[in-house]
C-alpha positions as CSV (number, residue, x, y, z in Angstrom):
1,X,-9.1,-38.9,-16.0
2,X,-7.4,-40.1,-12.8
3,X,-7.3,-37.8,-9.9
4,X,-4.1,-35.9,-9.2
5,X,-2.2,-36.8,-6.1
6,X,0.7,-35.0,-4.5
7,X,4.2,-36.2,-5.4
8,X,5.4,-38.6,-2.7
9,X,8.6,-36.6,-2.3
10,X,6.8,-33.2,-2.0
11,X,7.7,-31.5,1.2
12,X,5.0,-31.3,3.8
13,X,3.4,-27.9,4.4
14,X,4.6,-26.0,7.4
15,X,2.2,-25.9,10.3
16,X,3.0,-23.4,13.0
17,X,0.9,-22.0,15.8
18,X,1.4,-18.5,17.1
19,X,0.1,-16.2,19.8
20,X,-0.4,-12.5,19.2
21,X,-1.0,-9.7,21.6
22,X,-2.7,-6.4,20.6
23,X,-4.4,-3.7,22.7
24,X,-7.7,-5.3,24.0
25,X,-6.9,-8.7,22.2
26,X,-5.1,-12.0,22.5
27,X,-5.1,-13.8,19.1
28,X,-4.1,-17.2,18.0
29,X,-3.0,-17.9,14.5
30,X,-1.8,-20.7,12.2
31,X,0.9,-20.2,9.7
32,X,1.3,-22.7,6.8
33,X,4.4,-21.3,5.3
34,X,2.7,-18.9,3.0
35,X,-0.2,-17.3,4.9
36,X,-1.5,-16.6,8.4
37,X,-4.9,-17.7,9.5
38,X,-6.4,-16.2,12.7
39,X,-7.9,-19.1,14.7
40,X,-9.0,-17.5,18.0
41,X,-9.6,-14.2,19.7
42,X,-10.1,-13.2,23.3
43,X,-11.1,-9.6,23.6
44,X,-11.3,-7.6,26.8
45,X,-11.7,-3.8,26.4
46,X,-9.2,-1.7,28.2
47,X,-6.5,-4.4,28.6
48,X,-3.0,-4.3,27.3
49,X,-1.7,-7.8,26.8
50,X,1.6,-6.6,25.4
51,X,3.6,-9.7,26.5
52,X,2.6,-13.3,26.6
53,X,4.4,-16.4,27.9
54,X,3.5,-20.0,26.9
55,X,3.9,-23.0,29.1
56,X,3.5,-26.6,27.8
57,X,1.1,-28.1,27.0
58,X,-1.6,-25.4,26.7
59,X,-1.1,-22.6,29.2
60,X,-0.6,-18.9,28.3
61,X,0.2,-16.1,30.8
62,X,-0.6,-12.5,29.8
63,X,0.4,-9.2,31.2
64,X,-2.0,-6.2,31.4
65,X,0.2,-3.2,31.1
66,X,-2.8,-0.9,31.7
67,X,-3.6,-2.3,35.2
68,X,-2.1,-4.6,37.9
69,X,-3.5,-8.0,36.9
70,X,-1.7,-10.9,35.3
71,X,-3.9,-13.5,33.6
72,X,-3.7,-17.2,32.8
73,X,-5.4,-18.6,29.7
74,X,-5.8,-22.1,28.4
75,X,-5.4,-22.8,24.7
76,X,-7.8,-25.7,24.3
77,X,-8.6,-26.2,20.6
78,X,-6.0,-23.6,20.0
79,X,-8.2,-20.7,21.2
80,X,-7.5,-18.5,24.2
81,X,-9.9,-19.0,27.1
82,X,-9.4,-17.0,30.4
83,X,-8.9,-19.4,33.3
84,X,-7.9,-17.1,36.1
85,X,-6.2,-13.8,37.0
86,X,-4.3,-12.4,40.0
87,X,-3.2,-9.0,41.1
88,X,0.4,-7.9,41.4
89,X,2.1,-4.7,40.6
90,X,0.9,-2.3,37.9
91,X,2.1,-1.8,34.3
92,X,3.9,-5.2,33.8
93,X,5.3,-5.5,30.3
94,X,7.4,-8.7,30.4
95,X,7.2,-12.2,31.8
96,X,10.0,-14.8,32.2
97,X,10.1,-18.3,33.8
98,X,12.9,-19.6,36.0
99,X,14.7,-22.7,34.8
100,X,12.1,-25.3,35.8
101,X,9.1,-23.0,35.2
102,X,7.9,-23.1,38.7
103,X,8.4,-19.4,39.2
104,X,7.6,-16.5,36.9
105,X,9.0,-13.0,37.1
106,X,7.2,-9.9,35.8
107,X,8.8,-6.5,35.0
108,X,6.6,-3.7,36.2
109,X,7.4,-0.8,33.9
110,X,4.6,1.3,35.3
111,X,5.4,0.8,39.0
112,X,9.2,0.4,39.1
113,X,8.6,-3.1,40.7
114,X,9.4,-6.7,40.0
115,X,6.7,-9.3,40.6
116,X,7.6,-12.9,41.6
117,X,4.9,-15.6,41.1
118,X,4.6,-19.3,42.1
119,X,3.2,-21.1,39.0
120,X,4.1,-24.6,40.1
121,X,0.4,-25.7,40.6
122,X,-0.8,-28.4,38.2
123,X,-3.3,-26.0,36.7
124,X,-0.7,-23.2,36.3
125,X,-2.6,-20.9,38.6
126,X,-0.8,-17.7,39.8
127,X,0.3,-17.4,43.5
128,X,1.9,-14.0,44.2
129,X,5.1,-14.5,46.2
130,X,6.6,-11.1,46.5
131,X,7.1,-7.7,44.8
132,X,10.5,-6.1,44.8
133,X,11.0,-2.4,44.4
134,X,13.8,-1.3,42.0
135,X,16.5,0.3,44.2
136,X,18.3,3.6,43.8
137,X,17.4,7.0,42.3
138,X,15.8,7.1,38.8
139,X,17.0,9.4,36.0
140,X,15.6,12.8,37.0
141,X,14.5,13.4,33.4
142,X,12.2,10.4,33.7
143,X,11.3,10.6,37.4
144,X,10.6,6.9,37.9
145,X,12.2,3.5,37.5
146,X,10.9,1.6,34.5
147,X,12.1,-2.1,34.5
148,X,11.3,-3.3,31.0
149,X,12.5,-6.9,30.9
150,X,13.7,-9.7,33.1
151,X,15.5,-12.5,31.3
152,X,17.1,-15.6,32.8
153,X,20.9,-15.8,32.5
154,X,22.8,-18.8,31.1
155,X,23.4,-20.3,34.5
156,X,19.6,-20.3,35.3
157,X,20.2,-18.5,38.6
158,X,20.0,-14.7,37.9
159,X,17.5,-12.5,36.1
160,X,19.0,-9.5,34.4
161,X,16.7,-6.5,34.2
162,X,17.2,-3.4,32.0
163,X,15.8,-0.4,34.0
164,X,14.9,2.2,31.3
165,X,14.0,4.8,33.9
166,X,17.3,4.5,35.9
167,X,19.8,3.9,33.1
168,X,20.9,0.7,34.9
169,X,20.9,-3.0,34.3
170,X,20.0,-4.9,37.5
171,X,20.8,-8.4,38.7
172,X,18.1,-10.3,40.6
173,X,19.3,-13.4,42.4
174,X,16.7,-16.3,42.5
175,X,18.8,-18.7,44.6
176,X,16.7,-20.3,47.4
177,X,13.7,-18.2,46.3
178,X,15.4,-15.1,47.7
179,X,14.7,-12.9,44.6
180,X,16.8,-10.0,45.8
181,X,18.8,-7.4,43.9
182,X,22.5,-8.2,44.2
183,X,24.2,-6.0,41.6
184,X,23.9,-3.6,38.7
185,X,25.6,-1.9,35.9
186,X,25.3,1.8,35.3
187,X,24.9,3.2,31.8
188,X,25.4,6.8,30.5
189,X,22.6,9.1,31.6
190,X,19.7,9.2,29.2
191,X,20.4,6.0,27.3
192,X,17.3,4.1,28.6
193,X,18.1,0.4,28.5
194,X,15.2,-1.6,27.2
195,X,15.8,-5.2,26.1
196,X,18.9,-7.4,26.0
197,X,20.0,-10.9,25.4
198,X,22.9,-13.3,26.3
199,X,25.6,-14.6,24.0
200,X,27.7,-17.6,25.2
201,X,31.1,-18.6,23.7
202,X,32.3,-21.6,25.6
203,X,33.0,-20.4,29.2
204,X,32.7,-16.7,28.1
205,X,29.4,-15.0,28.5
206,X,28.3,-11.7,27.0
207,X,25.2,-9.5,27.3
208,X,23.9,-7.4,24.3
209,X,21.6,-4.5,25.2
210,X,19.5,-2.2,23.1
211,X,18.8,1.3,24.6
212,X,15.5,2.9,23.7
213,X,16.3,6.6,24.2
214,X,19.6,6.7,22.2
215,X,19.1,3.7,19.9
216,X,22.4,2.2,20.8
217,X,23.6,-1.4,21.0
218,X,25.9,-2.2,23.9
219,X,28.0,-5.3,24.4
220,X,29.2,-6.3,27.9
221,X,31.6,-9.1,29.0
222,X,30.1,-10.8,32.1
223,X,32.0,-12.0,35.1
224,X,30.2,-14.1,37.8
225,X,30.8,-13.4,41.4
226,X,29.5,-15.4,44.4
227,X,26.0,-13.9,44.3
228,X,25.9,-11.6,41.3
229,X,27.2,-10.7,37.9
230,X,29.5,-7.9,37.0
231,X,29.4,-6.1,33.6
232,X,32.3,-4.8,31.6
233,X,31.4,-2.7,28.6
234,X,33.4,-3.6,25.6
235,X,31.4,-2.0,22.7
236,X,28.8,0.6,21.9
237,X,27.4,1.5,18.5
238,X,24.2,2.7,16.7
239,X,21.4,0.2,16.2
240,X,21.1,1.6,12.7
241,X,24.7,0.7,11.6
242,X,26.3,3.4,9.4
243,X,23.0,4.9,8.1
244,X,21.3,7.0,10.7
245,X,17.5,7.3,10.9
246,X,15.6,10.2,9.3
247,X,14.7,11.4,12.8
248,X,17.4,10.6,15.4
249,X,15.6,12.5,18.1
250,X,12.5,10.3,18.0
251,X,14.2,7.0,17.1
252,X,13.6,4.4,19.8
253,X,15.1,0.9,19.6
254,X,12.7,-1.8,20.7
255,X,13.3,-5.6,20.8
256,X,16.6,-7.5,20.8
257,X,16.8,-11.2,19.9
258,X,19.9,-13.4,20.0
259,X,19.6,-16.4,17.7
260,X,20.2,-19.9,19.0
261,X,23.5,-20.1,17.1
262,X,24.9,-17.4,19.4
263,X,26.1,-15.5,16.4
264,X,23.2,-13.5,14.9
265,X,21.7,-10.6,16.9
266,X,18.7,-8.6,15.7
267,X,17.3,-5.3,16.9
268,X,14.0,-3.6,16.0
269,X,14.3,0.2,15.2
270,X,11.1,2.2,15.8
271,X,9.9,5.8,15.3
272,X,12.7,6.4,12.9
273,X,11.0,9.0,10.8
274,X,11.6,6.7,7.8
275,X,8.7,5.5,5.6
276,X,8.8,2.2,7.4
277,X,10.8,1.1,10.5
278,X,13.4,-1.7,10.4
279,X,15.0,-4.8,11.8
280,X,18.8,-4.6,12.0
281,X,21.1,-7.6,12.0
282,X,24.5,-7.8,13.7
283,X,27.1,-10.6,13.8
284,X,28.9,-11.6,17.0
285,X,32.6,-12.1,16.4
286,X,34.8,-13.9,18.8
287,X,38.0,-12.2,20.1
288,X,41.1,-13.7,18.5
289,X,44.7,-13.4,19.4
290,X,46.2,-11.8,22.4
291,X,44.6,-8.4,21.7
292,X,41.4,-9.6,20.1
293,X,38.2,-8.5,21.7
294,X,34.8,-10.0,21.1
295,X,32.5,-7.5,19.2
296,X,29.3,-7.1,17.2
297,X,29.5,-6.1,13.5
298,X,26.6,-4.5,11.7
299,X,25.6,-6.8,8.9
300,X,22.4,-5.6,7.2
301,X,18.9,-4.3,7.8
302,X,15.4,-4.8,6.3
303,X,12.2,-2.9,6.5
304,X,9.8,-4.2,9.1
305,X,7.0,-3.7,6.6
306,X,5.2,-1.2,8.9
307,X,5.7,1.1,11.8
308,X,6.8,0.6,15.4
309,X,7.9,-3.0,15.6
310,X,7.9,-3.2,19.4
311,X,8.5,-6.9,19.3
312,X,9.5,-9.7,16.9
313,X,10.7,-13.3,17.4
314,X,12.3,-16.2,15.6
315,X,10.6,-19.5,14.7
316,X,11.0,-22.6,16.9
317,X,12.6,-24.9,14.3
318,X,16.2,-25.9,14.7
319,X,17.4,-23.5,12.0
320,X,15.1,-20.6,13.1
321,X,14.2,-20.3,9.5
322,X,11.7,-17.5,10.0
323,X,11.3,-14.2,11.7
324,X,7.8,-13.1,12.8
325,X,7.4,-9.4,13.1
326,X,4.6,-7.4,14.8
327,X,4.1,-3.8,13.8
328,X,1.9,-1.4,15.9
329,X,1.2,0.7,12.8
330,X,1.7,1.1,9.1
331,X,0.3,-1.1,6.3
332,X,1.3,-4.5,7.7
333,X,0.6,-5.6,11.3
334,X,2.0,-9.1,11.0
335,X,4.7,-10.5,8.7
336,X,6.9,-13.5,8.3
337,X,10.4,-13.2,6.8
338,X,12.7,-16.0,5.7
339,X,16.0,-16.2,7.6
340,X,19.2,-17.6,6.0
341,X,20.7,-20.4,8.1
342,X,24.2,-19.6,6.7
343,X,24.3,-15.8,6.8
344,X,21.6,-15.0,9.3
345,X,20.2,-12.3,7.0
346,X,16.5,-11.8,6.7
347,X,15.0,-11.8,3.2
348,X,13.6,-8.3,2.7
349,X,10.6,-9.7,0.8
350,X,8.1,-11.2,3.4
351,X,6.6,-14.6,2.7
352,X,3.3,-13.6,4.3
353,X,1.6,-10.5,5.7
354,X,-1.6,-9.5,7.5
355,X,-2.9,-6.0,7.1
356,X,-2.7,-3.8,10.1
357,X,-6.3,-2.8,10.0
358,X,-7.5,-6.5,10.3
359,X,-5.7,-7.0,13.6
360,X,-7.0,-3.9,15.5
361,X,-9.8,-4.3,18.0
362,X,-13.0,-2.7,16.6
363,X,-13.2,-0.3,19.5
364,X,-9.8,1.1,18.5
365,X,-10.3,1.2,14.7
366,X,-10.2,5.0,14.7
367,X,-7.0,5.2,16.9
368,X,-3.5,5.0,15.4
369,X,-0.8,2.6,16.4
370,X,-3.1,0.0,17.9
371,X,-1.7,-3.0,16.1
372,X,0.2,-6.1,17.4
373,X,2.7,-5.6,20.1
374,X,3.7,-9.2,20.4
375,X,4.0,-12.4,18.3
376,X,5.6,-15.7,19.0
377,X,5.4,-19.3,17.8
378,X,4.3,-21.8,20.5
């Protein structure tokens, strides 16, 4: 009998590489369209690599939110190998490059400080340039500033920083390597701004923001000044849409992702009191007519397949056809969901899952909520 060969018109299997951050561990994985395969593991007890940042062709930066070091790994053969580390501020939970990836900004949640690194060396090594203290008085109920993110704006000049501990959104100007705060927006006391994302509509720019303490989604219209950005609030709504969580007191929004199409906005909802937590989907609608105002409409929501989805991300293909979700607890620690190109909705039935328990460092096996905090295709 002749051997069977694949049909010539059969589609090639997907091949995607991902990096995953969990307490004590940095993992690499392959995803073939139907299953995940863990390919590498760097373990360092006591570390908290809760945010990772990839730089072509094979460099990976990692925070340690449990201390003050930021590390550089190489991904030779797809496996993470520690290359070097440098000390900055403590409790960094987010990293972002400037436009040409010669500088890197870290948000120090634990210290109320922003780190600025020179990463222009050929080997990607970290050179600490400065640390900038968040200005002003924090919310008395929190007692300290907690910058939780620093994302580059559409012009490539400013970093916008949600300050969870101060109920503010800060503007950091990078022009001429100054990296100084030049503006801020103040939110209602006790909202706790956590993560945001930019939406551009021609010459109009907007900023969507998820607040951790009130699980609300804000939309701001942006106006650029000579050295800063001003924010005009145009909308506020629940990150749960019309159906509130089982426990509104504990509920805490997590990640916010704006799709490349500048229409679909996703927010992870955590600690909801529901059987599983969720990913909510909103649609950006342009303002029309003389009185029309741009806004976000709640579209739908799906289960995250587990508990506490601190972070999730969309795939790198042009259509962003998948969402990768990391759960810190529950049955599934890692999932892939199909995303509709047309509607933007996520299919509630995952195409692949990895059990939570198989992704937890052995030293933490008896501790709850020690699953993945970060996942991204590289």
